[in-house]
N, C-alpha and C positions, 0 to 999 in steps of 0.2 A: 783678778780680772780686766782691770784699767788698763796695763801696759799692753794684754794681749789685741785690746781692741785699737788700740793705739797704734803699735804696731799693725796689725793689720789695715787700719786706715792707711798707713806711712805706704803701705807694699802695694795698693792699690793705686794710688795716685803716683808711685814709682811706675808702673807698670804703663801708669798711662801716658807718663811723659813720655816713656820710649817707644810707645805704638803713634803718638805723635811725629816723634822725630824721623821715626824711621819712614811713615808718610810722606814726612818735609824729603825728607832726602830721596825717596823714589821719585817724586815731582820735581823736582830741580836738576837729576840725573836727565830724566827724559827729557825737560825741556831742556837743556844741555847740549843734548845729543838730537834734535831736532833744529837747535838754531845752527851746531856744528856742520850735518845737511844740508840747511841753507844756505851756510854760507859756501859752501863746496858746490853746490849746486851753482850759484851764482861767481866762482871764483873759477867755472869750467871755463879753459882759455882755448881759444879759437887756435889751432896750426896754418890750417891752409881752407881758404872760400873760392869757388869760382862757380859760374854758370858750368853744367856740361859741352852748352853750345857753344863756347867760347874757347874751351882746351885744345890747341891745333895739335898737337902732336905729345907722346908719353916714350920717354927715354928709362930703359931697365934694362937691368942685368939677364938674361936669359941663356939659360945654361954656363953658365960663367964668361955670358959673351953679352956687348954692351950692345943692344938691340932698341931700334926706334921704332915706332908706329906713326903715322902722322896720318892727317885728315887729308881727301884730297875731295872735294865739291860732296862733302857730306860722307864720305869714304875712307874705310879704315887703310892704309896701303903700306907695306913695308918698305920704307925708307932705300934702303942698300940692292929691292931686292920687289920689284912690281909688279911679279907672276907670283908672288907669293899669295895661295887663297887664302885669307884674312877671313877671320871670323868674329864677322861684322858683332856678332851680338856679346860677345866675349870679348872685347876691345869697351865697347859701350860700356858692360858693366863694371871694365878695370876703371874706365874715368871717371864714371859715377861715385865708385868708390872712394876718391881720392878727391871730388868735386866740395868734399866737408869734412874735415879733420878736424876736431876737438879734442880736447883732452882734460882728463880730471884729476890729473896728478902731474903738476911742473916740478921738474928739481932744478934748482939751480946753484949757480956758483959751485958746479961739478970741475971737479980738480982730474979725478980718472977716468977717461971716456971708453978702457978697457973693463970699467967694473959693470959697465952696462955692453958691452959688446961693441961699440963703435969706434973703438981704433981700429978697429977692421970689419966696417961695415959687410953685413952681409948679403944689401943690394944698395943699392942708388938709385931713385927714384927722381927722376927730371920730367917737370911739369911744364908745356910751353902753354902759356894764354894770349890771347891776342888782347891789346890796349881797348880800352873804352875809344879811344882819340881816334878818328879814323888814318890820320897820318901819326898816330903812334909807336912807340917800339915796343914789342912783343918782350914779355914777363917769363921768364925763366923764377923758376921755386924746386929747388933739392930736397930732398928727403931723403938724409943716411939711416937705415933702418939697422938696429942692434941684436941683440939678444930679446927672446920673447921670455916674458912673466907667465910660466906652465901654471902660477896661483889661480891668475888674470884674466887669462887668456887674452895678453895685451905684451905688443910691443916697445920698445924703448928707442924711441928715434931722436935726431936731430935736424933743425934746420939749416940751410945754407951756410953760412960761414960762424954762426953762432955756439961756438962749441964749447959755451959755458950752463949752454941749456937745456935739457932730456926732459921730454916729453912720452908722457906713457899715454897711448893709444891703442884703441879695440882694432882686434888680428884682422876685421872687415876691411880695412883701410891697406892691408899689407900682402894676406894670404893669395889676391887675384895676383899678382907681379910675381909668385913662384913657382909657376907653373914650368912644363919644357918646352920650345918650339912650337912641335908637334899642336898643341893643348891650343894654339893660338891657330891654327890653320883650320879651313871651313872642309868636315870632312863630309865627304859624297855618299848618299844612299848607296846601295846594295843594289845595282839593277835586277831586281824582281821583275819575274815572269807575271806578268797581268794576270792571265788565264795559263793556268800548268796545265789543264784539257790540251793543250796543243802545241803539248813536247813529245814528240816523238823517237827521240835516244837520246840515250844516255850513256856518256863512255866513260871510263875511270884506270887509267893508267897509273900503275905504282907497283909496290909490292904482291899485290892484291890485283890484277885485272879482271874488268868484265864488260860487257856492253848490253843495255838493254833496250830490246828495237821494238815501238806499237806499231802493227798489221794497221795499215790505213783503213782496208773496209772492212775487219773485226774488230778492231781496237782491242787486241790480244795481247799480249805484254809476251815477248818470249828473250832468253839470257843466252850468252853467248858465252866462253871464257876459252882454256883449252882444248876443250874438248867441242861436241857438234852442239849447234844449235837444235833448243829446247822449249816448252813453255816454260814461261815462267807461273810462280804465283801472284794471282792479284789483288792479293789484300797486300804484300810484301813489297808489290811493286809501286802501289798507288801511295801506298806510304811515303815512300820516297820520291816518287815523283810531285807530292802536296807539297813538300820540304823544300822545293826550292821559290816556293810561294809566300816565307817566312825566312830565309836567312838574313842576318844582317852582320856588320861590321861590330866589333868591338871598339876599336881605337885603332886613330891615324899613325903607322908607324917610321914613315919615311913620303913626302910630298910627293919628292923629285930623285927617285930610286936610280943612282947611277953605278953602282955595283949587288947586280942581285945575288951573287954570295952569300954577304953579309946578310942572307937574310936564310941562305939554303934555297933559292929562286932559279939557279943557273943552274942546279940540276930538282927539279922538284921531287918531293916526296911521294906527292901525284900529280897526277892530271886530269880534270874530272873538266868533260866536252857536255856541251847537252843542246842540241838541237830542237827548235823550238819556232812558233808563228806568233808574228805582231800586226796586231788590226792598226792599218795607218791610212792619212788619208790621201788619196791618190794625187797621184801631181799631174794639173793639169797636159803639161807639157810629155806626156806618158805617150810617147809613140802605138804604142801597142794598145794602147785604150783608144784611141782615135779612130788607128785603123778600124776596129770592132766598127766605129760608130757610123763611119762614113764610106764604108767598103762598098754599099749598094750606089749610094753620089759619086764618087769618085770613078766607079764603074759608065755609068750612065753618061757624065762629065766629057770622059774619055772618047766613046760614042760620036759626040757631036763634035770634038775638036776645040772644047770650049773648055775650060778650068771656071771654077765659081769665084775666085779671089779676082779675075777677070773682070765677068761680065753677069753682075745680080740676073741682069733682064734673061742671061739666057738658060739661066739655073731657073727661075720661075718656067721658062719656055719648057724644059725639060721637066720640070715638078705637072707641067699639067701635060705634056704627052706621056707621063710617067703613069698619071692616072687615068684617061684611055685606054693604055695598056691594061692596066687596072678592070676596068668595064668590059673590055673586050676578053678579057680571062675569067670573069664572072660569068659573062653569057656564056661564052663556051661550056664552061661549067656547069653551069644549069640546063644550057643543051642534054651534056653527057651524061647529065644524073637523070633526066628525063628517058631516054632511050634506053639508060640501063631502068629505070623502071619499068617503062611501056616490055621488055624483054622480060621482067620479074612478072608481069602480070600471066604470062604467057604458061609461066610452070610453076606458080603457085596460088593458091585461094585467093581471095579478095580481100580478105582481111590484111593477109600475107604481107601483099602488092599495098594494101592503102599506107601498112605501114614504113614497106620500102621507098613507095614514093616520097614520106613523112622525110627520111632519115636522107633522102636524096635530097629533098627541097634544102635540110638544114645544111648540109654538106655545101653543098652552091653558096648557100649564104654564108657559109664560114668562111669558104674560099675565096669571096669576096670581099668581105670584111677581112681575111686576114692579106689578101694582094691590094688591099687599097690603103690598111693600115704600114704596109711598108713601104707603100708610094708615100705616102705622109712622113713617117718617118725622114725619108730621103729626103723630101722637100726641104723639111725641117732642119734637116745637117746640112745640106745645101745654102743653107738662108742663115744659116747661124746662130738659131733661135737660143735663146738664151738659158731652156732648159737644159741644153747638153755641158750647158758649163756649170751644171750645180755640183757642188763636192759632194764627192760620195770617196765609201773606202776601201782597203783590198787588203789581203792578207798577204805578206810578204815571210820570208825565211829569216833568221835569223838565227847565230847563235852564240855559247855563252862560255866563256873558256875560265877558268878557275887554275890557277898555279896554287901549288900549297908547299909552304918550306917548311923551314924549321919549329921548331917549340918557342915558344915566347916564352913561356911561362908555364904551371904546371897544365892550366888549362885554358891555353890561348895558341895560336899556331899563327905564321904569317903567311898573306896570303897577296895574289897580284892577279886583277881580274881584266878578263881582255887585254888591249894595247896598254892600259892604261901604265903610268910611272909608279904607281901610288902604292907606297905599300901597307896594308893592313893586318889586325889582327881578329880572329874568329875563333870561336869556342869551338876546342875540340872537341868536344861532345854534337856539336853539329855534322863536321866535319867526319864524324867519325863513323857516322850512317850510314855515308860514303865510302870512304876511302879503304875503311877495317872490313869490309865485305868480299866476298867471294860471289863465284855462278852458284855454289852449291847453297848459299842462304835462300838464293830467289828460285831453288825450282819448284816446281809443283808436286804437293805433296799427293795430288787426289791420283789412285793409282791405276786405275781405269775407267775412265767417264767417255761412255756414248750415248748420247739422246735415245731416248725411247721413238720419239718422232724417224731420226735413223734407221733405227733396229729393223733388220731385215731378216736374221734369224740367230739362233744362240747355242751354240753345242757346248754339253757338257757335260766334261766328264768326272764321277762322283762314284771314289772307293772302287774305284774300278768299271764300273757301267756305265756305259752312255746316254746322252739323253740332246732332243734337239726340239727345239721350241721354235716354232715357226711364227710370222708374223703377220695376217694378214689384214689389206685395209680394201675400202669397198667405198666407194663413193656414187651416192645417188642424190637426186634432184627432185625438189617436191613439184608444184606447182606454181609457186610462185618463181622459180627459176635459185632457189635458196639450197645449196649443196651441200651436203651431210658426210661426212666420212664414219666409215664404220671400224673401227678397228677389234679385230677377235684373235684367239690365241691357241695353238695347237700344238702338244705334246706330245710327238711322237706319234703323231696322226691323229690324237684325241684333244678334243676340248678340253679347253685350261681355264678357271676361272680367273678373271681379271684381276680381282686385288688380290689373289694369294701370290701369282706372276709380279705384278708391278711391287708388290712388298719388297720380296726376293731381290727382283733388278734394282731397287733403289737402293738397297744396303750396298750390292754389289758396284754401281758406277761411282758411289758416295763414298767409298771405301777411302780413307784417307790413313797415311803413316805419318809416325813420330818420326823417323830418320829414313835416310837412303844408304845404303853402303857404296864407298867410293871403289873396295878393292871388287874382284870378280868374284862371282857367287858361286860354289860348284853344293849344290843339295846331295846332301847324305843318302837320301828315298827318293822315292817317287811324291810326285805332289798328291796334294790330299782332295785337291779340286782343283778343275782346269775349264775355263769359258772362254770360247772363243766367237765373239761378235764378228757378225756380219752383216754390215751398214748397205744401204740399197743400191749406193752406188757400187758396188762390188771391196771397198775398204774394208779390211780385216785388223784385226788388233785380240790379241792369247794373252791369258792371265792366267799363272799357275799359283796357287797358295802349297807352300812348303813349311811341317812343322820345323824352327828354328831356334827355341831354345823354349824354356819354360814362361819365360813372358813377350815373344813374338812370334806370329806368321812370317813368312817371308813367301812378298808378293814377288813374282820376277814377271819383265815384262820388257821386250826385244832388252834382255839383258843385264837391264835396268832393276835391281834387288830393292825394294820396300819392305821395311820392318813392318810390320800391325800390330796392333795392339792383340793379344790371342783373344779375350772375349769377345770382341767386334767382331773378328772372323767364324767362334763359334756361333755367334747369332748366324751371322750368313747361311751360317753348315745347316743350323736347323730352318733357316726360312727357305732353304732347298728342298729339304725333306721334306716341308709343308707342299710344294709343290711335285716332288714325286710320290707322294704317299708311303716313303719307306725311311722307318726309321735307322739312326744312325747303327744302333746295337743291333741289329739283325741279324750280325753275322756270329754274334757270342750266344745269342736264340736259338738259330741254327744249329751249333754246335750239341747245347744243351738238349732239344728236341732228338739229334742225333744218337746221341746218350744214352738219354731215355729207349729210344728203337731197341738198340743195342741190348739191353738191359731187357726190354720185354722180351725178342724174341729168345734169350736162350732161357729166360725161365720157362718159356711154352714150350723148348726140346729137351727140357731136363729133365730125362724122369729116373734120376740117380734116385737112390733109399735114404730113409733120414741119415744113415751115417755118410753116405754122400756129401747130401747139406751140411751137416756139420761139417762134413772138411772141409765145405769151400770155405765156410764160415771160418774155420778155424787157420785157412788159407790163405782170407784175406785180412784177419788182426795181425798174422805173422807176416807179411809180406815183405820188410824191411829186413827178416834175419834169411840169410841164402839156406844155411844146413836146414829150415825148417819148413824152407818153399820144395826141398827136396823131397822131403819127408811127405809133405803133404801132397807131391806128384805122383810119387810108390802109393801111398793110400791111396790116389783116386783109380789107380792101374789096377790096384789088386781089387777096388769095388766091380771096379768096371767087370774084369774077370771071374768075379761071382756072380755077378749080372746071368753075364752070358752061360754059365754051367745051369743056373735057374730057368735058363730058359730053355735048355738045351733040353734037357732033362723033364720039360714040360711039355716039348714038343713028341719027344718020346713015349 
């Protein structure tokens, strides 16, 4: 028992010692790691440092060619090509990336530079900084870039002529110098159209060609391809038009293209032309504007034989004469108005005369004011009033031309805009919305739209019957002089309920097709419904609906065949039946009524005996068998003969 207790105590003591040792080792390791970390931090080596303002030039390899960008009045330029459009932000970022280069790991006494890719550097960066002294020489620091350590995202570099020391620096110091030449060029913005509402025409020429044109009066778009010009779908056209407000380049491919064939732009895949207008400041030297402003003054000055520029006092005299002429014109206008008023008194009531006198006086005053105003404007223009020199704006015609070339990759194409020599890439999806469409994609799918306000009459042929709806409009004026138009409808001369007709008419004019046939359509039978619109100005439009297949009706208008959802057309037919009060299946019901009438007549004239009825029943039940039918006929003849014999016997 005593031995067990001693062993237990020893075990606990050993365990305590082990735990203490573990804690001590752990603390020691943590302390060492912290110490090493501090030492590493303290041992961070500065590879290069300079103020970005002191960096005068950067020389490095671009597309396997040594390229130098240098400062010129605080702006970066390409040394051997001053016309190169340098992206100032890109070069500023590159300079900032090397302004302070530190290394947290330095390898000394390196024997084999090839181990770090420094025997043949991937890039050589030369940094020229100006001296701190005014007369001092510039300092050039050369950094040779080797391989990348992918595990730490760092690069091996060496500095100047020291081939024994290799530094491991952050990738942010190297990557700004790994771009292509076009990445250092300033990319222009796409010449976006500020207001797409001013676009009047869009033309696309290529594998698929079409032209969209907006009517200046109605703002309605039309489309023309190989065929005749016709109305375009407003939603589709508007969507295309608005896309020009958000177009943008993806990247710069060539800042000074000398060979268009390299990008397929010598023979473009497509050419897009857009006509639009843009608001600009009116030119002070615009002769047309000056002519409009000073026309009156020039005329008056010419009559006096002098010019405004030669003698200012002469212009003032001309102005005084003009004002006198204005007063004379006003008096004449007033007298004329009074004369007309007096004549009017003899022809109308006192009340009407009073109103006309007032109107005449107002007219005289307005004439006087207008004439005086014209005189004042002429005087102001002649004296060079400052108001005439105020800045104004005007709308000028513009044109945007986009040449679309080869595919740059799966998602871009090369483009060249207007007269620029720069080649850019643009998203294929953006261009596809323009160049991969044809005129058929813009066709208006509204079958037959005629506004109800323009309708004079409507003729409808439905299931072989003709109907005509006349639209009658009457205008009445109330006591306050307000006009009110009353519209009524007549169906074949009889009153027609407005709601019933407009319900049908709205379905008729708003019928929209799912597709349109490009080949000529030859219907198999007669149209189920034909509607002929006659507008108040005499224009006519006719649409005919033919059964096409199980899904569509063919709506034919001017030899154009639209395929319309069958259910929509059925609803149209039903709405017209409500107008006429005729049900579609009335023909079937008529046939049934005629059959019933024939049966009734047969029963009333039938005088056969029960045997005849039985024979007839037998005949109707066995009509499928020819022999049975013949027997039935024979039986009927025998019964008939028997009837005649009985009748004769009765008469005798």
